[in-house]
Structure formats: structure tokens, C-alpha cells
Z-matrix of the N, CA and C atoms (Angstrom, degrees):
N
C 1 1.466
C 2 1.584 1 106.21
N 3 1.359 2 117.37 1 -46.50
C 4 1.446 3 115.20 2 -177.95
C 5 1.492 4 116.51 3 -65.48
N 6 1.329 5 121.12 4 -30.96
C 7 1.493 6 125.31 5 174.99
C 8 1.580 7 107.90 6 -66.21
N 9 1.319 8 115.64 7 -40.98
C 10 1.464 9 119.49 8 -177.94
C 11 1.558 10 110.27 9 -68.18
N 12 1.374 11 113.44 10 -38.01
C 13 1.458 12 113.70 11 173.07
C 14 1.462 13 116.83 12 -71.32
N 15 1.293 14 119.84 13 -33.48
C 16 1.537 15 122.82 14 171.58
C 17 1.443 16 106.94 15 -62.30
N 18 1.277 17 121.45 16 -49.20
C 19 1.480 18 123.51 17 179.14
C 20 1.538 19 114.29 18 -52.50
N 21 1.354 20 110.70 19 -47.78
C 22 1.492 21 120.36 20 179.57
C 23 1.460 22 111.58 21 -59.87
N 24 1.352 23 114.12 22 -43.96
C 25 1.556 24 116.69 23 -179.67
C 26 1.479 25 107.66 24 -71.71
N 27 1.292 26 122.14 25 -38.01
C 28 1.537 27 121.85 26 178.24
C 29 1.556 28 106.61 27 -61.01
N 30 1.264 29 119.05 28 -45.65
C 31 1.434 30 121.00 29 179.88
C 32 1.534 31 112.78 30 -60.29
N 33 1.323 32 114.98 31 -43.22
C 34 1.507 33 119.62 32 176.46
C 35 1.576 34 111.05 33 -58.54
N 36 1.348 35 113.13 34 -43.78
C 37 1.446 36 119.77 35 -177.03
C 38 1.547 37 109.06 36 -62.49
N 39 1.330 38 115.66 37 -45.62
C 40 1.526 39 119.74 38 179.40
C 41 1.533 40 108.56 39 -60.20
N 42 1.338 41 113.93 40 -46.58
C 43 1.518 42 115.44 41 178.84
C 44 1.374 43 114.64 42 -61.14
N 45 1.364 44 120.53 43 -44.36
C 46 1.484 45 126.01 44 -178.76
C 47 1.562 46 109.49 45 -62.34
N 48 1.370 47 118.59 46 -43.70
C 49 1.458 48 120.89 47 176.37
C 50 1.530 49 109.25 48 -67.11
N 51 1.307 50 123.19 49 -41.19
C 52 1.443 51 126.00 50 178.82
C 53 1.603 52 111.37 51 -62.15
N 54 1.306 53 114.69 52 -37.71
C 55 1.457 54 118.62 53 -176.92
C 56 1.520 55 112.96 54 -82.88
N 57 1.331 56 115.59 55 -11.03
C 58 1.469 57 118.32 56 -176.94
C 59 1.562 58 112.70 57 -65.29
N 60 1.330 59 112.77 58 -33.83
C 61 1.481 60 122.12 59 179.00
C 62 1.502 61 108.46 60 -115.11
N 63 1.280 62 120.59 61 53.70
C 64 1.360 63 122.20 62 -175.73
C 65 1.521 64 114.06 63 -88.35
N 66 1.347 65 118.22 64 -4.66
C 67 1.420 66 118.10 65 174.69
C 68 1.510 67 114.21 66 -60.58
N 69 1.371 68 120.70 67 171.66
C 70 1.431 69 124.21 68 -176.96
C 71 1.617 70 104.17 69 -97.16
N 72 1.288 71 114.19 70 110.59
C 73 1.486 72 117.75 71 174.74
C 74 1.511 73 110.86 72 -85.41
N 75 1.345 74 116.79 73 124.06
C 76 1.460 75 121.10 74 173.80
C 77 1.550 76 104.79 75 -87.23
N 78 1.260 77 113.41 76 120.88
C 79 1.503 78 120.13 77 176.96
C 80 1.557 79 107.47 78 -99.66
N 81 1.216 80 116.76 79 53.94
C 82 1.431 81 119.76 80 -177.60
C 83 1.536 82 112.57 81 -74.98
N 84 1.303 83 114.86 82 144.95
C 85 1.461 84 124.05 83 -178.69
C 86 1.504 85 112.78 84 -112.75
N 87 1.378 86 120.11 85 -6.60
C 88 1.365 87 123.50 86 175.16
C 89 1.571 88 113.15 87 -160.58
N 90 1.328 89 113.25 88 172.21
C 91 1.492 90 120.12 89 -177.09
C 92 1.536 91 112.84 90 -57.74
N 93 1.252 92 122.25 91 -44.20
C 94 1.438 93 125.88 92 -177.58
C 95 1.419 94 111.11 93 -57.89
N 96 1.416 95 119.04 94 -44.97
C 97 1.522 96 120.58 95 -179.31
C 98 1.522 97 112.15 96 -57.43
N 99 1.494 98 116.56 97 -41.25
C 100 1.418 99 119.14 98 -173.94
C 101 1.566 100 106.67 99 -79.38
N 102 1.316 101 118.12 100 -36.41
C 103 1.507 102 118.24 101 179.91
C 104 1.539 103 110.56 102 -65.58
N 105 1.341 104 116.55 103 -37.96
C 106 1.442 105 115.17 104 176.23
C 107 1.443 106 115.06 105 -60.60
N 108 1.377 107 118.30 106 -24.89
C 109 1.474 108 117.44 107 174.45
C 110 1.497 109 109.39 108 -79.92
N 111 1.314 110 116.52 109 -52.47
C 112 1.490 111 115.29 110 -169.91
C 113 1.468 112 113.89 111 -77.99
N 114 1.281 113 117.42 112 -17.24
C 115 1.505 114 119.30 113 174.15
C 116 1.575 115 112.35 114 -96.94
N 117 1.374 116 114.98 115 -2.07
C 118 1.445 117 117.46 116 178.27
C 119 1.536 118 112.33 117 -68.39
N 120 1.315 119 117.15 118 157.15
C 121 1.459 120 117.92 119 -177.94
C 122 1.481 121 107.28 120 -85.75
N 123 1.315 122 111.66 121 78.66
C 124 1.480 123 121.33 122 -179.38
C 125 1.615 124 108.88 123 -139.72
N 126 1.228 125 118.49 124 171.13
C 127 1.402 126 123.67 125 178.90
C 128 1.534 127 111.25 126 -123.84
N 129 1.352 128 112.43 127 35.67
C 130 1.498 129 120.11 128 174.18
C 131 1.570 130 109.22 129 -71.03
N 132 1.291 131 115.21 130 145.31
C 133 1.544 132 117.88 131 166.08
C 134 1.514 133 111.76 132 -87.71
N 135 1.273 134 114.72 133 128.78
C 136 1.493 135 123.54 134 -179.93
C 137 1.502 136 109.42 135 -117.86
N 138 1.337 137 108.83 136 135.20
C 139 1.518 138 115.73 137 170.10
C 140 1.563 139 104.81 138 -121.19
N 141 1.367 140 114.54 139 122.02
C 142 1.438 141 119.43 140 176.53
C 143 1.577 142 107.63 141 -113.01
N 144 1.295 143 114.34 142 122.18
C 145 1.472 144 121.32 143 -179.29
C 146 1.534 145 107.68 144 -101.86
N 147 1.266 146 120.39 145 110.05
C 148 1.445 147 124.95 146 176.37
C 149 1.500 148 111.96 147 -95.94
N 150 1.304 149 113.28 148 123.63
C 151 1.441 150 123.54 149 -175.76
C 152 1.505 151 109.77 150 -135.87
N 153 1.283 152 120.74 151 175.89
C 154 1.450 153 121.60 152 -179.34
C 155 1.612 154 109.73 153 -134.67
N 156 1.269 155 113.13 154 107.03
C 157 1.552 156 119.65 155 -175.52
C 158 1.574 157 110.47 156 -65.67
N 159 1.298 158 119.60 157 -17.14
C 160 1.370 159 123.52 158 -176.74
C 161 1.522 160 113.73 159 -85.62
N 162 1.379 161 117.09 160 -1.71
C 163 1.447 162 121.01 161 -173.85
C 164 1.590 163 104.76 162 -66.42
N 165 1.403 164 113.61 163 138.97
C 166 1.379 165 116.91 164 -177.84
C 167 1.529 166 115.77 165 -108.89
N 168 1.306 167 116.80 166 -24.22
C 169 1.516 168 117.56 167 -174.82
C 170 1.477 169 104.91 168 -83.82
N 171 1.387 170 113.46 169 143.70
C 172 1.407 171 123.91 170 -177.28
C 173 1.538 172 115.36 171 -61.02
N 174 1.352 173 116.69 172 -34.51
C 175 1.492 174 122.35 173 178.15
C 176 1.565 175 108.90 174 -57.57
N 177 1.353 176 112.06 175 -52.84
C 178 1.478 177 118.49 176 -174.16
C 179 1.530 178 106.11 177 -65.02
N 180 1.224 179 122.22 178 -43.39
C 181 1.425 180 124.24 179 -176.77
C 182 1.628 181 106.87 180 -64.39
N 183 1.325 182 116.89 181 -39.20
C 184 1.465 183 117.60 182 177.61
C 185 1.558 184 112.25 183 -63.19
N 186 1.431 185 116.37 184 -39.36
C 187 1.340 186 121.49 185 178.46
C 188 1.506 187 109.21 186 -58.51
N 189 1.298 188 120.40 187 -47.19
C 190 1.415 189 125.68 188 -173.72
C 191 1.570 190 104.50 189 -63.52
N 192 1.340 191 119.15 190 -45.31
C 193 1.428 192 123.55 191 -178.22
C 194 1.626 193 110.14 192 -61.66
N 195 1.280 194 113.31 193 -43.89
C 196 1.512 195 119.62 194 -178.90
C 197 1.572 196 109.48 195 -64.45
N 198 1.335 197 114.71 196 -44.33
C 199 1.509 198 116.47 197 179.39
C 200 1.526 199 110.74 198 -62.74
N 201 1.373 200 116.94 199 -40.22
C 202 1.431 201 123.98 200 -179.92
C 203 1.477 202 108.38 201 -59.88
N 204 1.413 203 117.31 202 -50.47
C 205 1.395 204 118.58 203 -176.92
C 206 1.494 205 117.49 204 -67.32
N 207 1.290 206 113.62 205 -32.27
C 208 1.526 207 116.98 206 175.75
C 209 1.533 208 112.15 207 -74.83
N 210 1.303 209 116.91 208 -31.45
C 211 1.463 210 119.31 209 174.57
C 212 1.528 211 107.18 210 -65.62
N 213 1.236 212 119.24 211 -42.52
C 214 1.509 213 119.38 212 178.46
C 215 1.474 214 111.85 213 -54.76
N 216 1.234 215 119.39 214 -35.91
C 217 1.554 216 122.35 215 173.66
C 218 1.437 217 110.02 216 -60.19
N 219 1.321 218 117.29 217 -44.57
C 220 1.460 219 124.25 218 -177.85
C 221 1.519 220 109.60 219 -61.95
N 222 1.227 221 115.68 220 -47.73
C 223 1.397 222 126.83 221 -178.87
C 224 1.537 223 113.12 222 -62.29
N 225 1.370 224 113.34 223 -39.52
C 226 1.464 225 119.88 224 178.56
C 227 1.526 226 107.65 225 -62.82
N 228 1.323 227 117.86 226 -34.25
C 229 1.429 228 122.86 227 -176.11
C 230 1.538 229 112.10 228 -86.55
N 231 1.322 230 116.83 229 -13.36
C 232 1.413 231 122.31 230 -175.49
C 233 1.482 232 112.86 231 -133.97
N 234 1.464 233 118.54 232 64.51
C 235 1.429 234 122.49 233 -170.34
C 236 1.558 235 115.29 234 -60.05
N 237 1.362 236 119.43 235 -14.87
C 238 1.416 237 120.07 236 177.69
C 239 1.503 238 114.91 237 -75.73
N 240 1.297 239 120.14 238 -10.21
C 241 1.523 240 124.53 239 -170.96
C 242 1.558 241 105.00 240 -78.90
N 243 1.318 242 112.64 241 145.47
C 244 1.413 243 126.39 242 169.84
C 245 1.533 244 106.63 243 -93.89
N 246 1.328 245 117.21 244 134.03
C 247 1.488 246 121.31 245 -171.60
C 248 1.516 247 107.24 246 -133.75
N 249 1.380 248 116.06 247 141.00
C 250 1.443 249 123.55 248 168.92
C 251 1.465 250 110.15 249 -145.13
N 252 1.384 251 108.92 250 142.21
C 253 1.583 252 115.43 251 168.80
C 254 1.466 253 106.21 252 -99.23
N 255 1.335 254 114.69 253 128.64
C 256 1.451 255 117.80 254 -178.60
C 257 1.512 256 109.49 255 -115.14
N 258 1.300 257 116.57 256 121.91
C 259 1.466 258 118.95 257 -178.70
C 260 1.536 259 110.49 258 -86.98
N 261 1.344 260 112.36 259 114.61
C 262 1.519 261 120.48 260 178.34
C 263 1.580 262 109.29 261 -55.63
N 264 1.291 263 118.71 262 -33.68
C 265 1.385 264 121.56 263 -179.65
C 266 1.544 265 115.56 264 -72.55
N 267 1.334 266 117.42 265 -11.55
C 268 1.489 267 121.43 266 -179.73
C 269 1.540 268 103.30 267 -94.85
N 270 1.418 269 107.81 268 115.30
C 271 1.516 270 118.26 269 -177.23
C 272 1.586 271 109.65 270 -64.52
N 273 1.304 272 121.40 271 -16.83
C 274 1.394 273 124.35 272 178.85
C 275 1.536 274 114.28 273 -64.52
N 276 1.406 275 112.07 274 -13.73
C 277 1.473 276 118.19 275 -175.89
C 278 1.500 277 110.20 276 -111.81
N 279 1.369 278 118.49 277 7.30
C 280 1.459 279 119.11 278 178.67
C 281 1.581 280 114.71 279 -56.22
N 282 1.414 281 113.48 280 -46.94
C 283 1.374 282 116.57 281 177.66
C 284 1.563 283 113.73 282 -53.58
N 285 1.321 284 111.42 283 -47.01
C 286 1.497 285 118.04 284 179.73
C 287 1.569 286 110.05 285 -53.08
N 288 1.386 287 111.97 286 -48.79
C 289 1.479 288 116.94 287 -176.46
C 290 1.526 289 110.21 288 -63.05
N 291 1.377 290 116.82 289 -37.39
C 292 1.470 291 122.31 290 -176.49
C 293 1.563 292 104.84 291 -67.63
N 294 1.294 293 116.99 292 -47.51
C 295 1.547 294 119.20 293 -177.09
C 296 1.505 295 115.11 294 -61.09
N 297 1.427 296 114.64 295 -41.15
C 298 1.427 297 116.42 296 -170.90
C 299 1.573 298 108.00 297 -95.11
N 300 1.418 299 115.77 298 -5.54
C 301 1.504 300 118.15 299 174.56
C 302 1.479 301 115.84 300 78.33
N 303 1.417 302 117.73 301 47.56
C 304 1.375 303 119.82 302 173.92
C 305 1.503 304 112.55 303 -70.03
N 306 1.383 305 119.34 304 121.97
C 307 1.453 306 120.95 305 -179.66
C 308 1.448 307 116.32 306 -109.89
N 309 1.399 308 115.34 307 -14.60
C 310 1.462 309 124.06 308 -179.11
C 311 1.426 310 111.97 309 -155.21
N 312 1.314 311 114.13 310 156.34
C 313 1.435 312 120.48 311 172.74
C 314 1.491 313 110.95 312 -125.11
N 315 1.321 314 126.26 313 136.16
C 316 1.489 315 124.01 314 8.75
C 317 1.514 316 107.56 315 -79.71
N 318 1.399 317 111.67 316 156.09
C 319 1.437 318 118.20 317 178.75
C 320 1.599 319 104.23 318 -155.96
N 321 1.395 320 107.67 319 150.22
C 322 1.462 321 116.09 320 177.70
C 323 1.508 322 110.02 321 -132.60
N 324 1.299 323 115.77 322 129.31
C 325 1.459 324 123.49 323 -177.92
C 326 1.540 325 106.88 324 -109.98
N 327 1.306 326 115.24 325 120.02
C 328 1.466 327 119.96 326 170.32
C 329 1.489 328 103.71 327 -104.91
N 330 1.412 329 116.30 328 135.12
C 331 1.429 330 118.37 329 -174.26
C 332 1.516 331 112.35 330 -153.87
N 333 1.323 332 116.22 331 139.79
C 334 1.492 333 122.19 332 172.13
C 335 1.526 334 108.60 333 -141.26
N 336 1.272 335 111.83 334 129.04
C 337 1.507 336 122.46 335 178.51
C 338 1.532 337 111.04 336 46.27
N 339 1.278 338 118.43 337 46.49
C 340 1.472 339 123.88 338 172.97
C 341 1.497 340 113.67 339 84.33
N 342 1.278 341 120.63 340 -5.09
C 343 1.487 342 125.92 341 172.03
C 344 1.483 343 114.27 342 -102.76
N 345 1.316 344 115.07 343 128.51
C 346 1.456 345 115.86 344 -177.16
C 347 1.553 346 114.40 345 -147.34
N 348 1.263 347 111.30 346 -177.47
C 349 1.482 348 124.59 347 172.30
C 350 1.455 349 111.68 348 -136.22
N 351 1.371 350 112.08 349 139.72
C 352 1.419 351 115.04 350 171.19
C 353 1.517 352 113.05 351 -98.95
N 354 1.346 353 120.46 352 146.94
C 355 1.367 354 125.32 353 173.70
C 356 1.459 355 106.97 354 -131.41
N 357 1.348 356 118.53 355 132.26
C 358 1.461 357 119.14 356 -173.61
C 359 1.527 358 107.94 357 -152.19
N 360 1.234 359 115.47 358 157.71
C 361 1.467 360 123.01 359 177.50
C 362 1.543 361 112.98 360 132.28
N 363 1.285 362 114.31 361 -172.93
C 364 1.510 363 116.00 362 -178.10
C 365 1.521 364 112.72 363 -108.09
N 366 1.322 365 116.76 364 2.41
C 367 1.421 366 119.03 365 177.80
C 368 1.489 367 110.74 366 -94.23
N 369 1.310 368 118.58 367 93.13
C 370 1.448 369 121.26 368 -168.41
C 371 1.602 370 110.64 369 -68.99
N 372 1.271 371 116.36 370 -23.64
C 373 1.425 372 120.31 371 178.15
C 374 1.606 373 110.13 372 -69.14
N 375 1.299 374 115.60 373 -48.81
C 376 1.498 375 119.74 374 179.60
C 377 1.566 376 109.03 375 -65.68
N 378 1.287 377 117.02 376 -40.67
C 379 1.485 378 118.40 377 -176.64
C 380 1.570 379 111.79 378 -63.62
N 381 1.370 380 117.52 379 -42.45
C 382 1.319 381 117.44 380 178.85
C 383 1.458 382 118.26 381 -77.71
N 384 1.349 383 115.03 382 -28.56
C 385 1.461 384 122.95 383 170.24
C 386 1.522 385 111.43 384 -53.97
N 387 1.440 386 110.07 385 -48.10
C 388 1.495 387 120.52 386 176.38
C 389 1.554 388 109.72 387 -54.65
N 390 1.370 389 110.88 388 -49.25
C 391 1.447 390 113.24 389 -179.75
C 392 1.501 391 115.14 390 -61.74
N 393 1.308 392 115.22 391 -37.52
C 394 1.496 393 119.23 392 176.22
C 395 1.543 394 105.91 393 -63.24
N 396 1.335 395 124.78 394 -40.06
C 397 1.380 396 125.11 395 179.16
C 398 1.557 397 113.22 396 -60.50
N 399 1.279 398 117.65 397 -35.66
C 400 1.399 399 120.53 398 -179.89
C 401 1.493 400 116.66 399 -84.40
N 402 1.346 401 119.10 400 -20.30
C 403 1.439 402 119.46 401 -176.46
C 404 1.500 403 116.00 402 -60.45
N 405 1.307 404 125.30 403 -38.99
C 406 1.531 405 121.69 404 175.75
C 407 1.549 406 111.23 405 -52.33
N 408 1.405 407 113.58 406 -46.02
C 409 1.511 408 113.08 407 -174.83
C 410 1.526 409 108.16 408 -71.72
N 411 1.250 410 119.48 409 -32.12
C 412 1.485 411 121.83 410 -179.34
C 413 1.523 412 108.90 411 -68.34
N 414 1.299 413 114.12 412 -48.46
C 415 1.512 414 113.00 413 176.64
C 416 1.466 415 114.44 414 -63.42
N 417 1.320 416 120.80 415 -39.48
C 418 1.437 417 120.38 416 177.13
C 419 1.537 418 110.10 417 -63.59
N 420 1.283 419 116.74 418 -40.02
C 421 1.538 420 118.54 419 173.60
C 422 1.480 421 113.98 420 -60.25
N 423 1.339 422 116.05 421 -39.13
C 424 1.520 423 121.41 422 175.24
C 425 1.432 424 112.62 423 -62.83
N 426 1.288 425 118.57 424 -41.28
C 427 1.533 426 125.57 425 -172.54
C 428 1.525 427 106.80 426 -77.48
N 429 1.290 428 118.49 427 -35.14
C 430 1.489 429 119.71 428 -170.23
C 431 1.565 430 110.02 429 -108.15
N 432 1.360 431 120.20 430 5.19
C 433 1.450 432 123.89 431 174.58
C 434 1.568 433 107.51 432 58.27
N 435 1.297 434 116.21 433 49.24
C 436 1.482 435 118.65 434 -179.48
C 437 1.536 436 107.97 435 -133.89
N 438 1.292 437 118.27 436 177.52
C 439 1.516 438 121.30 437 173.49
C 440 1.460 439 111.21 438 -78.83
N 441 1.314 440 117.14 439 148.18
C 442 1.438 441 122.78 440 -176.73
C 443 1.533 442 111.65 441 -76.30
N 444 1.348 443 119.91 442 -18.65
C 445 1.409 444 120.04 443 178.05
C 446 1.511 445 108.89 444 -155.96
């Protein structure tokens, strides 16, 4: 009985760890790959996190880390979301930034079927709270194939 119980607990632990990062990670290497997703005829919810790997000051680096950490919590609660980190310093993403209209970094774009919201600034808490505010409408839009607003 004890070995069966240990096996069951081990399996639960593996499942819990596996489900913790169950969101869809876009491992895009260029603008075209991301644009094919967000401009595709689908109703997936996308979160694009724009950051700059060339930032040198500690405060900016901390903001980028804070935003990423808080977004991971959103993704954990919304496993159906597609997520990508986009490095502003990588010229392969310049076309993407031009198409979606990036005006400042850090910035987060949440988008479903061509409709989206921009969140920017250095207050990671407020940015991600706003993202949480929009998630129910975006998820409903995705499920019902309608516009989020």
C-alpha cells in the first residue's frame, strides 16, 4: 500500500510541475513567425512581452525581470494563452515592432483576432494588474470567436 501511495504522490507531483507551465510558448526567432500567429485567422489569445536585452542600468533590468515574473503568474492561471518574449535589441523583430506599433519599452501587448491592448511603463504591478483585468474578455472572445470589446 505504501509503495502505491508513494507512486501516486510522485505522479501527482510530476503532473503538477508539468501543468505549471502549460501555456503555449512561442519560440519565435523573427518577426514573420510572430506575425504569422497574430495575423492568422484564429482566436488565440497572445501576450507579447517587449523588453530590451541591452539595458545596462540595474533599475531597468529589475523592471524587465519583475514584469516577466508577474506575467508568468498570469500564464500559470491562463494555460490557453500563447506567449512570446520579444527582444527590442534583436533586429529580427523590427518589422513586428513596426507593424504592431511599439512606441516604448517595456511594453506588453495582449491581442486576440487583431484586437488588443497595450500596457507599458515601469510599474510592473500596475501593468500586470491591467493585463489580469483584460484576460476574462480576451478568453471569452477566444472561446466565442468574437471581439473582446
